[in-house]
PASEKOL-90882 format. One record per residue (C-alpha): residue in three letters; y, z, x. Coordinates in pm, whole numbers, padded with zeros to 5 digits, always signed. Example, Ala and Ser with C-alpha at 12.3 -4.5 7.8 and 13.67 -1.06 7.14 Angstrom:
BEGIN
ALA-00450+00780+01230;SER-00106+00714+01367;
END
This chain:
BEGIN
MET+10556+14729+10176;ASP+10811+14593+09932;ARG+10867+14221+10006;THR+11247+14260+09991;MET+11229+14546+10237;GLU+11009+14338+10467;LEU+11260+14052+10470;THR+11579+14260+10503;GLY+11429+14488+10763;SER+11586+14819+10635;ASP+11716+15006+10334;GLU+12065+14971+10478;LEU+12051+14590+10470;ARG+11928+14598+10113;ALA+12203+14836+10011;ARG+12469+14620+10178;ALA+12336+14312+09998;GLU+12341+14495+09665;ARG+12701+14608+09721;ALA+12810+14253+09810;ILE+12647+14115+09493;GLU+12800+14384+09272;ALA+13146+14318+09420;ALA+13113+13943+09360;ILE+12997+13997+09002;GLU+13298+14218+08935;SER+13563+14008+09114;MET+13437+13656+09029;GLY+13272+13718+08695;LEU+12932+13588+08812;ALA+12646+13623+08565;VAL+12316+13717+08730;ALA+11999+13763+08524;PRO+11776+14061+08614;ALA+11493+13823+08704;GLU+11720+13650+08958;MET+11820+13967+09140;PRO+11522+13999+09383;GLY+11560+13641+09501;LEU+11937+13672+09529;LEU+11899+13991+09734;ARG+11671+13814+09983;ILE+11916+13525+10029;VAL+12228+13742+10060;ALA+12052+13977+10303;ARG+11989+13684+10537;HIS+12362+13597+10540;LEU+12525+13939+10585;PRO+12809+14014+10608;ALA+12865+13838+10274;ASP+13186+13804+10077;GLY+13222+13674+09722;GLY+13202+13312+09836;ALA+12876+13376+10023;VAL+12724+13542+09716;ARG+12835+13249+09501;ARG+12671+13003+09743;ALA+12355+13216+09750;LEU+12338+13209+09371;CYS+12370+12830+09377;GLU+12090+12811+09634;LEU+11871+13025+09412;ARG+11932+12809+09105;ARG+11899+12463+09261;ARG+11532+12420+09188;GLY+11599+12471+08819;TRP+11896+12236+08830;ALA+11681+11962+08984;THR+11431+12001+08702;ARG+11711+11978+08443;ILE+11849+11663+08607;GLU+11506+11496+08596;GLU+11461+11589+08230;ARG+11803+11463+08125;ALA+11761+11143+08327;ARG+11430+11068+08153;GLU+11583+11133+07814;ALA+11865+10891+07896;GLY+11626+10623+08024;ARG+11770+10647+08377;LEU+11428+10640+08539;TRP+11571+10531+08873;ILE+11684+10889+08933;THR+11387+11009+09141;PRO+11279+11368+09209;ALA+11431+11335+09555;ASP+11761+11223+09397;ALA+11751+11518+09162;ARG+11699+11764+09446;ALA+11976+11606+09653;ALA+12210+11617+09355;ALA+12129+11981+09289;ALA+12198+12061+09654;SER+12548+11914+09621;VAL+12651+12132+09325;ASP+12854+12442+09416;ASP+12928+12576+09067;PRO+12679+12851+08972;GLU+12702+12749+08604;PRO+12745+12369+08597;ALA+12762+12171+08275;GLU+12492+11912+08203;GLU+12746+11634+08257;ALA+12828+11772+08602;LEU+12462+11769+08702;LEU+12414+11409+08589;ALA+12739+11307+08760;ALA+12607+11458+09084;ALA+12286+11257+09039;ASP+12488+10938+08982;ARG+12678+10998+09307;VAL+12354+11047+09499;VAL+12203+10731+09349;SER+12517+10531+09423;GLU+12509+10637+09788;ARG+12138+10556+09811;LEU+12190+10210+09661;ARG+12481+10142+09892;GLU+12274+10219+10203;ALA+11932+10098+10088;GLY+11948+09740+10216;THR+12150+09446+10340;SER+12164+09256+10008;ALA+12177+09348+09642;GLU+11856+09152+09574;ALA+11668+09337+09849;VAL+11798+09673+09730;LEU+11699+09606+09370;GLU+11352+09487+09476;ALA+11302+09800+09689;VAL+11411+10030+09406;MET+11181+09855+09158;ALA+10889+09891+09399;GLU+10969+10259+09444;LEU+10980+10313+09068;ALA+10646+10139+09033;ASP+10506+10375+09296;TYR+10618+10662+09074;GLY+10438+10490+08784;ARG+10768+10401+08612;GLN+10849+10071+08444;LEU+11196+09985+08316;ARG+11257+09805+07991;PRO+11507+09516+08003;GLU+11810+09718+07897;PRO+11783+10001+08155;LEU+11677+09745+08416;GLY+12000+09556+08351;GLU+12193+09882+08385;LEU+12023+09951+08718;ALA+12106+09598+08840;LEU+12473+09656+08760;LEU+12465+09987+08949;VAL+12317+09808+09251;ALA+12579+09537+09224;GLU+12858+09794+09213;ALA+12714+09988+09507;GLN+12683+09665+09708;GLY+13039+09555+09622;LEU+12957+09245+09413;ASP+13220+09094+09185;PRO+13157+09102+08805;ASP+13022+08744+08785;ALA+12778+08803+09071;ALA+12675+09133+08910;ASP+12597+08956+08581;ARG+12390+08694+08763;LEU+12199+08967+08947;ARG+12131+09145+08616;ALA+12007+08827+08448;ARG+11779+08734+08740;ALA+11640+09086+08759;VAL+11553+09093+08390;ARG+11390+08748+08403;THR+11190+08833+08716;GLU+11069+09166+08583;GLU+10972+09020+08247;ARG+10774+08748+08424;ARG+10607+09001+08655;ARG+10521+09228+08366;ARG+10369+08937+08175;GLU+10161+08840+08478;VAL+10043+09194+08546;ASN+09960+09251+08179;GLU+09778+08919+08160;ALA+09581+09004+08476;ALA+09491+09341+08325;ARG+09380+09173+08001;LEU+09162+08923+08187;ALA+09018+09200+08402;ARG+08924+09401+08091;GLU+08760+09096+07935;ARG+08567+09025+08253;ARG+08459+09386+08279;ARG+08334+09391+07920;GLU+08155+09061+07975;GLU+07993+09182+08299;VAL+07881+09507+08140;ARG+07730+09306+07854;ARG+07562+09066+08098;LEU+07425+09355+08302;ARG+07282+09526+07995;ASP+07134+09201+07866;TRP+06983+09135+08207;GLU+06836+09485+08229;ARG+06695+09458+07876;GLY+06532+09129+07972;LEU+06353+09264+08279;VAL+05976+09302+08265;GLU+05735+09558+08403;ILE+05471+09496+08668;ASP+05205+09480+08398;ASP+05373+09163+08266;LEU+05334+08976+08595;SER+04971+08884+08522;ARG+05083+08689+08216;LEU+05382+08525+08384;LEU+05191+08423+08697;ASP+04851+08371+08533;CYS+04690+08607+08783;SER+04499+08934+08790;PRO+04677+09272+08801;LYS+04543+09332+09155;GLU+04682+09002+09274;ALA+05018+09082+09121;GLN+05022+09421+09294;ARG+04936+09261+09630;TRP+05204+08995+09602;VAL+05472+09246+09501;SER+05376+09473+09794;ALA+05395+09175+10031;GLY+05746+09094+09912;LEU+05644+08759+09764;VAL+05756+08859+09416;PRO+06111+09000+09443;VAL+06180+09328+09267;ALA+06488+09302+09047;ARG+06534+09671+08974;ARG+06386+09997+09095;ILE+06397+10308+08877;ALA+06307+10652+09004;SER+06040+10815+08791;GLY+05787+11093+08798;ARG+05837+11457+08889;GLY+06152+11506+09092;GLY+06225+11135+09079;LYS+05982+11072+09365;GLY+05797+10794+09191;GLU+05922+10446+09117;ARG+05917+10193+08838;ARG+05965+09834+08950;GLN+06106+09576+08714;PHE+06124+09199+08755;ASP+06339+08911+08638;PRO+06109+08692+08423;ASP+06302+08374+08511;VAL+06259+08439+08882;VAL+05892+08524+08840;ALA+05827+08209+08635;SER+05987+07998+08909;LEU+05724+08128+09153;ARG+05421+08000+08959;PRO+05383+07686+09178;ASP+05322+07916+09477;VAL+05033+08110+09326;LEU+04767+07875+09466;HIS+04915+07903+09815;TRP+04918+08282+09792;ARG+04554+08291+09680;ASN+04452+08073+09973;ALA+04637+08310+10207;ASP+04458+08605+10045;ARG+04123+08438+10093;ASP+04197+08359+10460;ALA+04293+08723+10510;GLY+03978+08849+10344;LEU+04173+08964+10039;GLY+04378+09184+10268;GLY+04699+09073+10101;ALA+04952+08819+10202;ARG+05134+08915+10514;GLY+05512+08926+10531;PRO+05705+08847+10848;GLU+05640+09035+11168;ARG+05880+09326+11188;ARG+06090+09489+11456;GLY+06194+09824+11323;ASP+06238+09777+10949;GLU+06370+09423+10970;GLY+06212+09151+11179;ARG+06384+08969+11466;GLY+06475+08660+11270;GLY+06788+08816+11123;LYS+06925+08845+10773;PHE+06697+08593+10603;ALA+06385+08666+10808;ALA+06236+08894+10542;VAL+06267+08633+10267;PRO+05928+08463+10211;ALA+05946+08089+10264;GLN+05784+08037+09926;ALA+06065+08225+09756;THR+06344+08048+09935;ALA+06193+07704+09887;HIS+06283+07703+09521;GLY+06653+07778+09575;GLY+06861+07890+09280;ARG+06797+08232+09137;ALA+06470+08284+09323;MET+06636+08255+09661;ASN+06938+08462+09559;ALA+06720+08736+09420;ALA+06522+08743+09743;VAL+06840+08765+09949;ALA+06994+09038+09738;ARG+06679+09244+09686;ILE+06483+09205+10006;ALA+06716+09103+10288;ALA+07030+09298+10203;LEU+07093+09667+10155;ASP+06735+09792+10145;ARG+06674+09609+10473;TYR+07019+09658+10614;ALA+06947+09653+10987;GLY+06828+09291+10963;HIS+07177+09188+10853;PHE+07301+09221+11214;THR+07138+08914+11361;THR+07301+08927+11705;ALA+07212+09291+11761;ARG+06855+09235+11642;ALA+06816+08945+11884;LEU+06894+09178+12178;GLU+06670+09433+12346;ARG+06904+09722+12283;ARG+06892+10070+12433;ILE+07078+10347+12251;ILE+07197+10637+12467;LEU+07277+10929+12236;VAL+07513+11171+12410;THR+07561+11492+12217;GLY+07752+11805+12298;PRO+08028+12031+12172;THR+08397+11959+12209;ASN+08513+11966+12572;SER+08171+11876+12715;GLY+08279+11543+12871;LYS+08087+11308+12640;SER+08330+11021+12667;HIS+08390+11046+13041;THR+08043+10930+13149;ALA+08030+10656+12885;LEU+08373+10522+12983;ASP+08271+10516+13350;ARG+07966+10306+13260;LEU+08172+10078+13033;ALA+08432+10020+13305;LYS+08160+09904+13547;ALA+08014+09658+13296;GLU+08121+09295+13289;SER+08186+09316+12914;GLY+08196+09584+12652;LEU+08332+09759+12342;ALA+08481+10104+12287;LEU+08483+10195+11917;ALA+08695+10490+11803;PRO+08741+10662+11465;LEU+09121+10637+11468;ARG+09381+10384+11578;LEU+09527+10658+11799;LEU+09194+10706+11978;ALA+09138+10331+12015;HIS+09467+10326+12207;GLU+09340+10618+12420;PHE+09020+10427+12500;ARG+09226+10127+12605;GLU+09442+10345+12828;ALA+09135+10517+12975;LEU+08989+10180+13070;ALA+09322+10076+13222;GLU+09317+10391+13437;ARG+08976+10276+13562;GLY+09117+09937+13652;VAL+08986+09746+13347;ALA+09217+09558+13111;ALA+09106+09567+12748;SER+09224+09405+12428;LEU+09291+09619+12122;THR+09196+09553+11762;THR+09262+09790+11472;GLY+09306+09735+11103;GLU+09681+09688+11152;GLU+09728+09531+11492;ARG+09585+09313+11765;ILE+09693+09333+12128;PRO+09513+09070+12337;ALA+09441+09105+12707;PRO+09399+08743+12822;GLY+09084+08691+13023;SER+08944+09035+12948;ARG+08591+09080+12811;HIS+08652+09441+12711;LEU+08778+09554+12372;ALA+08896+09887+12230;ALA+08882+09896+11852;THR+08850+10115+11548;VAL+08495+10146+11418;GLU+08558+09930+11112;MET+08671+09643+11338;CYS+08349+09626+11540;PRO+08282+09261+11633;LEU+07924+09168+11549;HIS+07855+08824+11693;GLU+07955+08818+12063;PRO+07698+08995+12289;VAL+07833+09238+12549;ASP+07676+09461+12812;VAL+07790+09806+12696;ALA+07930+09954+12374;ILE+08059+10302+12294;VAL+08058+10440+11940;ASP+08247+10770+11932;GLU+08235+11065+11688;ALA+07892+10978+11549;GLN+07895+11285+11323;MET+08118+11069+11102;LEU+07790+10912+10982;HIS+07790+11198+10732;ASP+08146+11132+10610;PRO+08138+11027+10241;ASP+08432+10788+10277;ARG+08370+10619+10613;GLY+08009+10694+10702;ALA+07895+10340+10620;ALA+08127+10202+10889;TRP+07946+10412+11154;THR+07611+10290+11024;ALA+07724+09930+11062;ALA+07876+09991+11407;ILE+07569+10165+11551;MET+07326+09919+11394;GLY+07538+09613+11460;ALA+07708+09667+11797;PRO+07584+09357+11989;ALA+07535+09537+12321;ARG+07237+09588+12546;GLU+07341+09949+12603;VAL+07497+10141+12315;PHE+07642+10483+12398;VAL+07661+10690+12079;LEU+07875+11002+12125;GLY+07891+11294+11887;SER+07814+11652+11801;PRO+07450+11772+11794;GLU+07456+11747+11412;ALA+07465+11366+11445;ALA+07134+11345+11633;PRO+06887+11327+11339;MET+07064+11036+11171;VAL+07111+10845+11498;ARG+06738+10883+11565;ARG+06672+10744+11217;ILE+06900+10447+11283;ALA+06734+10372+11618;SER+06395+10372+11446;LEU+06515+10143+11167;CYS+06654+09900+11425;GLY+06349+09917+11651;ASP+06572+10016+11944;THR+06470+10243+12229;LEU+06650+10576+12230;GLU+06751+10799+12519;GLU+06906+11138+12447;VAL+07149+11325+12671;SER+07264+11675+12579;LEU+07577+11813+12743;GLN+07709+12167+12755;ARG+08067+12277+12722;LYS+08252+12287+13055;SER+08440+12608+12984;PRO+08328+12904+12770;LEU+08440+12936+12407;VAL+08461+13289+12265;ALA+08548+13440+11929;ALA+08825+13701+11925;ARG+08713+14042+11801;HIS+09036+14117+11617;THR+09269+13927+11388;VAL+09600+13791+11515;GLU+09937+13876+11362;LEU+10172+13583+11304;GLY+10429+13742+11533;GLU+10175+13755+11817;LEU+10141+13377+11836;GLY+10282+13237+12156;ALA+10263+12965+12419;GLY+09940+12764+12405;ASP+09835+12878+12057;ALA+09729+12638+11781;LEU+09749+12767+11425;VAL+09520+12572+11190;ALA+09579+12527+10817;PHE+09412+12292+10569;SER+09700+12132+10381;ARG+10030+11969+10464;ARG+10213+12227+10253;ASP+10058+12520+10442;VAL+10134+12358+10778;LEU+10503+12320+10694;GLN+10529+12668+10544;LEU+10373+12825+10854;ARG+10603+12614+11071;GLU+10900+12749+10876;GLU+10789+13109+10914;LEU+10731+13074+11288;MET+11072+12910+11333;ARG+11232+13203+11155;ARG+11073+13421+11421;GLY+11232+13212+11694;ARG+10928+13009+11796;ARG+10946+12643+11898;VAL+10686+12461+11690;ALA+10508+12124+11692;VAL+10304+12004+11395;VAL+10010+11767+11345;TYR+09865+11673+11007;GLY+09690+11375+10855;ALA+09987+11219+10675;LEU+10168+11164+11004;SER+10134+10834+11183;PRO+09937+10822+11510;GLU+10261+10769+11701;VAL+10423+11081+11554;ARG+10108+11285+11616;LEU+10115+11170+11978;ALA+10482+11263+12009;GLU+10424+11609+11861;ALA+10122+11660+12087;ALA+10333+11557+12385;ARG+10600+11815+12293;PHE+10331+12083+12286;ARG+10176+11955+12610;ARG+10511+11961+12793;GLY+10591+12312+12671;GLU+10885+12199+12458;ALA+10696+12356+12165;GLU+10521+12688+12218;VAL+10297+12682+11912;LEU+10113+12394+11748;VAL+10060+12418+11373;ALA+09802+12164+11258;THR+09542+12069+11003;ASP+09187+11987+11107;ALA+09332+11652+11223;ILE+09331+11806+11574;GLY+08951+11832+11552;MET+08917+11463+11641;GLY+09076+11340+11962;LEU+09417+11458+12089;ASN+09346+11623+12425;LEU+09570+11928+12413;PRO+09617+12228+12644;ILE+09534+12478+12370;ARG+09463+12831+12487;ARG+09368+12978+12152;VAL+09286+12831+11810;VAL+09381+13061+11521;PHE+09255+12983+11172;SER+09507+13063+10897;SER+09225+13032+10642;LEU+08846+13029+10656;ARG+08824+12818+10340;LYS+08927+12460+10269;PHE+08938+12218+09980;ASP+08709+11928+10067;GLY+08824+11692+09792;GLN+08583+11831+09535;GLN+08583+12208+09572;SER+08724+12498+09769;ARG+08456+12630+10004;ASP+08396+12828+10322;LEU+08426+12643+10650;LEU+08102+12502+10789;SER+07967+12585+11133;GLN+08031+12231+11256;GLU+08395+12248+11139;VAL+08459+12577+11318;LYS+08299+12438+11635;GLN+08482+12105+11619;ILE+08826+12255+11552;GLY+08785+12576+11750;GLY+08641+12377+12038;ARG+08986+12235+12106;ALA+09070+12568+12271;GLY+09020+12616+12643;ARG+09065+12263+12774;PHE+08873+12233+13102;GLY+09108+12251+13398;LYS+09383+12412+13186;HIS+09234+12745+13075;GLU+08940+12948+13203;GLU+08809+12997+12850;GLY+08889+12902+12494;VAL+08949+13164+12226;VAL+08894+13119+11852;ALA+09061+13374+11625;VAL+09164+13442+11266;LEU+09515+13511+11137;ALA+09564+13860+10998;GLY+09475+13864+10630;ALA+09286+13534+10645;GLY+08934+13663+10691;ASP+08679+13838+10909;PRO+08654+13745+11281;ALA+08281+13811+11256;PHE+08254+13503+11030;VAL+08396+13283+11306;ARG+08175+13446+11569;ARG+07866+13383+11359;LEU+07946+13018+11298;LEU+08039+12953+11662;ASN+07702+13086+11773;ALA+07497+12923+11496;PRO+07251+12650+11599;PRO+07315+12299+11468;ALA+07243+12298+11096;PRO+06979+12047+10988;PRO+07154+11781+10779;GLU+07070+11767+10411;GLU+07049+11388+10434;THR+06940+11171+10727;ARG+06939+10834+10552;PRO+07238+10636+10680;GLN+07499+10518+10431;VAL+07537+10145+10374;GLN+07777+09926+10181;PRO+07792+09554+10109;ASP+07992+09310+10315;ALA+08131+08969+10226;ASP+07796+08792+10282;ILE+07614+09031+10051;ILE+07890+09007+09789;ALA+07857+08627+09794;ALA+07476+08642+09778;VAL+07469+08875+09478;ALA+07742+08675+09302;GLY+07528+08365+09341;GLU+07222+08544+09213;ILE+07381+08668+08894;GLY+07593+08356+08848;SER+07920+08549+08825;ASP+08263+08528+08984;SER+08351+08884+08876;LEU+08387+09126+09165;PHE+08343+09416+08926;GLY+08022+09260+08798;VAL+07889+09207+09150;LEU+07965+09564+09258;ALA+07822+09704+08935;ARG+07501+09509+08993;ILE+07479+09632+09351;LYS+07535+09990+09240;ARG+07284+09967+08957;ALA+07010+09746+09090;VAL+07014+09645+09455;LEU+06944+09976+09630;ARG+06752+10243+09445;LYS+06867+10603+09478;ASP+06545+10715+09642;ASP+06521+10430+09891;PRO+06329+10578+10187;ASN+06563+10438+10452;TYR+06917+10401+10320;ARG+07163+10538+10067;LEU+07449+10354+09905;ALA+07798+10463+10010;ASP+08043+10579+09746;MET+08192+10266+09587;THR+08420+10442+09337;GLN+08748+10321+09487;ALA+08618+09967+09546;LEU+08510+09950+09181;ALA+08852+10077+09067;VAL+09032+09807+09267;ALA+08783+09542+09154;ALA+08840+09633+08792;ALA+09216+09600+08845;VAL+09230+09272+09041;ASP+08942+09087+08876;GLY+09181+08917+08635;VAL+09433+08801+08896;PRO+09444+08421+08891;GLY+09458+08232+09217;LEU+09238+08471+09418;SER+08880+08394+09510;LEU+08596+08644+09477;LEU+08600+08723+09849;GLU+08979+08755+09854;ARG+08948+09012+09576;TRP+08676+09185+09781;THR+08922+09208+10071;TYR+09169+09384+09842;ALA+08893+09625+09738;MET+08841+09719+10106;CYS+09211+09783+10174;PRO+09288+10142+10282;ILE+09492+10298+10002;ASN+09559+10638+09848;GLU+09464+10628+09479;ARG+09675+10939+09417;ASP+09982+10749+09537;SER+09946+10474+09274;GLY+09752+10275+09533;VAL+09547+10069+09287;ALA+09851+09970+09079;ARG+10043+09875+09394;LEU+09755+09661+09521;THR+09740+09488+09184;ARG+10111+09399+09197;TRP+10071+09264+09547;ALA+09762+09066+09443;VAL+09946+08914+09145;ASP+10225+08789+09373;HIS+09970+08666+09627;GLY+09770+08482+09363;ALA+10087+08322+09224;GLY+10178+08190+09569;ARG+10475+08422+09615;PRO+10527+08614+09941;VAL+10465+08988+09922;SER+10751+09190+10068;PRO+10665+09495+10279;PRO+10749+09845+10151;THR+11071+09998+10279;ALA+11205+10352+10289;GLY+11569+10253+10235;HIS+11836+10489+10359;LEU+11706+10784+10562;PRO+11937+11086+10586;ASN+12033+11258+10908;PRO+11709+11418+11036;GLN+11885+11752+11068;ARG+11956+11750+10693;ALA+11629+11598+10574;GLY+11459+11791+10297;GLY+11086+11826+10252;ALA+11082+11579+09963;VAL+11246+11308+10175;LEU+10999+11371+10456;GLU+10705+11342+10219;THR+10845+11018+10074;ALA+10883+10873+10424;GLU+10521+10965+10503;LYS+10405+10789+10186;VAL+10604+10476+10268;TYR+10442+10477+10612;LYS+10095+10484+10450;ARG+10195+10198+10219;LEU+10305+10001+10525;VAL+09963+10065+10679;ALA+09802+09900+10375;TRP+10054+09613+10378;ARG+09998+09545+10749;TRP+09621+09565+10698;LEU+09648+09289+10437;ALA+09890+09092+10654;MET+09619+09074+10923;ARG+09393+08905+10668;PHE+09640+08709+10452;PRO+09929+08610+10681;GLY+10032+08332+10444;ALA+10109+08579+10165;TYR+10216+08876+10377;GLN+10465+08692+10595;GLU+10714+08954+10711;ALA+10487+09119+10968;GLU+10769+09168+11217;ALA+10992+09333+10956;ALA+10702+09559+10852;GLU+10645+09660+11214;GLN+11016+09735+11258;GLU+11019+09949+10943;THR+10709+10131+11068;ASP+10881+10202+11401;ARG+11196+10319+11220;LEU+10997+10561+11007;ASP+10803+10687+11308;ALA+11123+10758+11500;TRP+11289+10928+11202;ILE+10989+11147+11115;GLU+10948+11241+11480;GLU+11313+11345+11494;VAL+11282+11550+11174;LEU+10984+11739+11313;ARG+11143+11781+11656;HIS+11458+11932+11511;GLN+11460+12311+11530;ARG+11677+12530+11310;ARG+11720+12901+11277;GLY+11704+13046+10930;LYS+11590+12849+10632;SER+11440+12514+10733;ALA+11540+12193+10563;LEU+11169+12118+10521;ALA+11139+12396+10269;ALA+11382+12218+10036;
END
């Protein structure tokens, strides 16, 4: 069917729209290009009956995207970089002349900017600082002359007199020139450090020796050298996979470290003789580690010499390749791991929470801040007060010995009776899997309930073995049946209790728009929304204020919702590297949200018409758990390991430390562990390594901060670090003026979501550096303001073309 016909509904509507356009062209002299006619017909058809004025407005609506592009181009050419894409779109929306001159477009942009500057803050200085931060987030830097022009615009918008405006301009130019010098100097120092560390690493690697050289360095036989290496007495500096398929291994050694061990050779030989040449024995082990904790695996002979010998032993033997031993409190306990697996809606958390509530002390570790709050509320419903700790906030419960927290915030040193680690299938997540490894290995509890899908079981078993913990497995079945629909579902058939799943923010909002055109009340959930807004949208759906929920796979984790049917709008997703078919576990996890026990007799999983074959969903729902390709848990360094390696290599460069860890500490074919992806940490390290005034471990904290690299996250962190290192307070991000939610365009909504994410990073750092990140209360207020505004934008329902499509 012709798309125009589909939208107008009949030939008569199309004909009426054509007649209205022809009349307007004749009476008003409008010029319409042939390529514009199909789009103009669609718009006019939606607004029938249409006179000449309506056709003129429709033509403006059609051309506004192009006008916004022209405004951005002209603004760049004129050096007016403070005119953002959102400004350009708002300016284009205000133009009502179908054929505006270039000057008129730029004048409209100036009016929009002036209004934004007038409402962006309570002082000219604050407004200018906020605008400069926003420009930096767009990757834009102003030279002194345009910066001075911007300062004068801010002064005018804020009502300053000419003398005050000149002072503002002068201060702004001086401050920006100083900041640019500092950032450029930090970048220069970071590059120098990086080059030096790469050179040091290559020199170090070139200076390593093979195992055949140990006989000469230790004045011993080759068999003795082999025995002492196997016993861990001679620390291995570097392991290189070799042989067919990389299954073999070459071990290399630091000659300085080996030479420092020569005084111990006699002692080792005596031990060999006492053992009947059976080889020197290392420490007694529990699991892969030994009960003595992080340093238990380091031979006393190696540590006795201090210096590089001890550091090498710590970094090579007692750190990442023997990771479980790092958690000394957990290893000192007789732990029992209870692995509870089952599909969604099988009641995994209910039993564990009941046991936790009866314990005198305990932890509940969740994957998301939102779910940590839910754990805290669930304990409160059972009569147990619990504190809360997430990356951004702490809510104490005085006198309580229970804690709800996000997985990354797992406390490691205070023993408790019971711990819960939820969503254990996240062990396989490339970004956060290492946090689950640390939580399961390190939770200092006598009983550790690990909850997850059946796919998590092999890796949890591996972790229990590495820790030497006893393991009990409990398998639960779904409480209500889950079935695959035999036929596809038309968009118009979606109704109360349906959840439509897409795999991008853009698709979610487009589907929301289309459903609203059909008169549906819609709630949305996607990853860029804050936990509070997701909760509010879920509540609207739960109360029936929204009939249909449109969501990304963010609903697959947490959010108990009364969903009757899950409908996939696509059976493929982009996973960050490639576009691929959905996996069985993804279909089960997301589709399993349908048919909440006690709400619906069964859950239904379906496919939107044109999105794929229902048989594909049926096959994946019924597929047995797929064996994981990798069962070695992911690990990453912590502050102790960073400090140990830095001491070993004699460097204060975070980049150098991380590069050494990536290259030398844990070999790729280690039988027990695999190194987590450190790409982002290395990128931040390379950027902040040259910032004066920050210690190695402070720079490591910056490298761990949750950021979005695609939103200029590394550059923003660097600016914050420069101010921190210089002893200046770091101001929190702000969104400035927010328009009426009923008139908010999609670009403004997306900007607000990005500012929220930047506030998450700022508040995360404020928890760790309160002296530099001082305005925690203001940041929390701005977060609440954004939450309320975004919630109102999403709650607002409009017939016809949605503002979000702008």
